[in-house]
C-alpha positions in Angstrom: 85.6 21.6 -18.1 89.1 22.8 -16.8 91.7 20.5 -19.0 93.4 20.7 -15.8 89.9 19.0 -14.3 89.3 16.6 -17.0 93.3 15.7 -16.7 92.8 15.0 -13.6 89.6 13.2 -13.9 91.6 11.0 -16.1 94.1 10.0 -14.1 91.4 8.6 -10.9 89.0 7.2 -13.3 88.6 4.5 -15.9 85.0 6.2 -16.8 86.0 9.2 -19.8 84.5 12.6 -18.8 80.5 13.4 -19.7 79.2 17.5 -20.7 76.4 18.4 -19.3 73.4 18.2 -20.9 71.2 21.8 -20.3 67.3 21.9 -20.0 64.5 23.5 -21.2 63.1 25.9 -19.5 59.8 23.6 -19.8 61.3 20.4 -19.4 62.8 22.3 -16.2 59.1 22.9 -15.5 58.6 19.2 -16.7 60.7 17.9 -14.0 60.3 19.6 -11.0 56.6 18.9 -11.6 56.9 14.6 -11.9 59.3 15.3 -8.7 56.5 17.0 -6.7 54.0 14.3 -7.9 56.9 11.5 -6.7 57.0 13.0 -3.4 52.8 13.8 -2.9 52.9 9.7 -3.6 55.4 8.9 -1.7 53.6 10.1 0.8 50.5 9.7 -0.4 51.9 6.2 0.6 53.4 6.6 3.6 49.3 7.6 5.5 50.8 11.2 5.6 49.3 11.9 2.9 45.3 11.2 2.4 43.1 10.9 -0.7 42.0 13.8 -1.2 45.0 15.5 -0.6 46.8 13.5 -3.5 44.5 14.5 -5.6 45.1 18.8 -3.9 47.8 18.7 -4.6 48.3 16.9 -8.0 45.8 18.7 -9.5 47.4 22.0 -8.3 50.3 21.2 -10.5 48.3 21.3 -13.7 47.8 25.2 -12.4 50.8 27.5 -14.4 52.3 29.2 -11.0 53.4 32.9 -12.6 49.7 33.4 -13.3 49.0 32.2 -9.3 52.3 34.5 -8.4 50.3 37.0 -10.3 47.1 36.9 -8.1 49.1 37.6 -5.4 50.0 41.1 -6.2 
């Protein structure tokens, strides 16, 4: 982090500047999968998806995206 930015941060905030942790590609994919499922469940709760649609969307999350994309080529 740029020292000037850190100094300005310290002047404005009492909390220390924290470094950003990078996620591995696998962890990024798992986080994205969990977020998607959370959205699908919320849509279902709001009545925007049927039980069958919810199950189908969740099941689709277990399939690797890369393999599906290769099938299209």
